[in-house]
N, C-alpha and C positions, 0 to 999 in steps of 0.2 A: 735182963730174959721174960719172956711172954710165956706163960703156959710150961714154961719148961724147956723153951726151947730160946738158942741165943740170939740175939740181933744180928741182923743183916746191917751191912755194911753199906750207905748207900753209894749210889755209881758216881764217882768222885769225874766233871770233867772240868779241861785246864783249857780255856778261851783263850786264845790271843787274835790282835790282828795287826794292818800296820807295820809289818817290819819289811817294808819296803824293800826288800833286797842285801838285808845286811845279814851276812854269814855270820855274826857275833848274837844275833836276834836268833837266827833259827836255832845256833846251839840251843841258847838259852831255854829254849819254845822245845826242844827234843829233854833239856835235862829236867826240866817243869814236871815228868813223868815221873820221875823220883820223889825230887823234894818235896812235891803235894799230894803225892802216893798218888795220883789220877791215873782213871782206868781207860780214857779218855782223852785224846788232845785235837781240838779243834785249830785250824789255823783260819779264821775269818775270811780275810781279803787285802787287798792290798801285798802281796808278796812282792811283787814285779817293784824291781829300781824307778826310782825318779828319771832317769836319763843316763844318757852317757858321757865318758869326757874323754876322748880323745888322749892318748900319749904317742906322741912321737920321740921317734930316734935322731939324737943331734948330737956333733959330737961327742962322742962316750958320753953323753947326758940324754937321759927322760925328760923331756917335755910336757908340760899339761897346762891346764888353767884351769884351778881347783878356786872355788868359793871367788869366781873373777878375778881370779889374781892370777900371774904368768910362775909356772914352779920349775927347778929344774935343779934335779937330783943325779946322782951317778947311778946307772945301771947297776950296781953292784945294791942297790937301794929299791928297786924296783916293786920286792911284796911289800914291804911300807910303805910306799906311794900308793900301791893296790888298795893292801886295808884301810889305810887312810879315809880313800874314796868312797870304797866300799861303806865304811861305817856315817856316811852321812847320806847313804843311800843310794850311792850310783854305781852304774858300773864302766870297769876300765877298759878299754877297748887300743891293744897298738894299731896303730896308723900310719901311713905315710901323709907328707902334707897331699898330695893328688888326690887320696882317700877321706881326709879330711875337709876337704872342700870339696868333692864330692857329696857329702852328706851336708854339706851346709847348704845345695843347692837341690839337690835332689829329695825330695820327701820320703819316696818309694824307698833309695837306697838307706837312707836313715832307719824309716821301718825296718828293713830286713836287718841290718847292723844290730838295733835293739832287740828283735826278736830274738837274736842269737843267743846274744847275751845274756835273755830269759833265761831260754831253755838248755844252753850250756851251762849256768846254775842252777835251775832246777835238780838236771841231773845230775849236779855234785852233792846236793842235797840229799837226792835219792839214794846217790853210792854212798854215804856217809849213812846215814841213816838204813840202809838196810847191811852196812858193813857193821855198825855197834849191833844193842843188844834190840833196837827197838823194829822188828822185823815185822809186817806184815803175813799174819799168816793164815791160815786154814781160806775159809771164804773173807776174809776182811776185804777192804777195798776202798781206797781214798774217797772220800765225797766233797764235789765241788761244791756245792749248793749255794750261790750267791757269786759267785764268780763269775765278770765281765764276760761272753761270748770266746773272746780273744784267750781270756784264760784259761775258759774249756778246752778249747780246741788244744790247744798246749800241752796241758796236764794229760788230757786224756790218751795224744799220743805218745806220754811218758808212762803212765801210770798203768792203763789200760791195755789189755792184746787184743791184737788185730784182731775184729770180726771179719 
């Protein structure tokens, strides 16, 4: 106490970066508010995954190239396969052989698929965030300082009201 007043606790900020699309890292980021008694959470950048891993259905299995190696799993293990791909910082996308071929030869098509995957994931994170105790209240709004223009455009579309 200083002159009879209790000492105020300083604002506690938790900063993280480079989660590269990992759902596990995002959940840990949100949990940090409680774990570290943080007043503010700042996700500094590199939130998008590193790329796409197409998965195609073939003879009752799901087939993908993971870490450069072909992988085939029964369809019942789809969520496990997708989770493993996500832990490595990539997005899994169910595609047919024609779509995979098009992504390989058409950069614009690949870019659109990648952007869709980023948006779907961020929307899912927003839903998880809003569904939990960590909702943005009052005049609070996300801050996109330091993000690249493409990420800002996507994030603005998701988080900020239409103007």
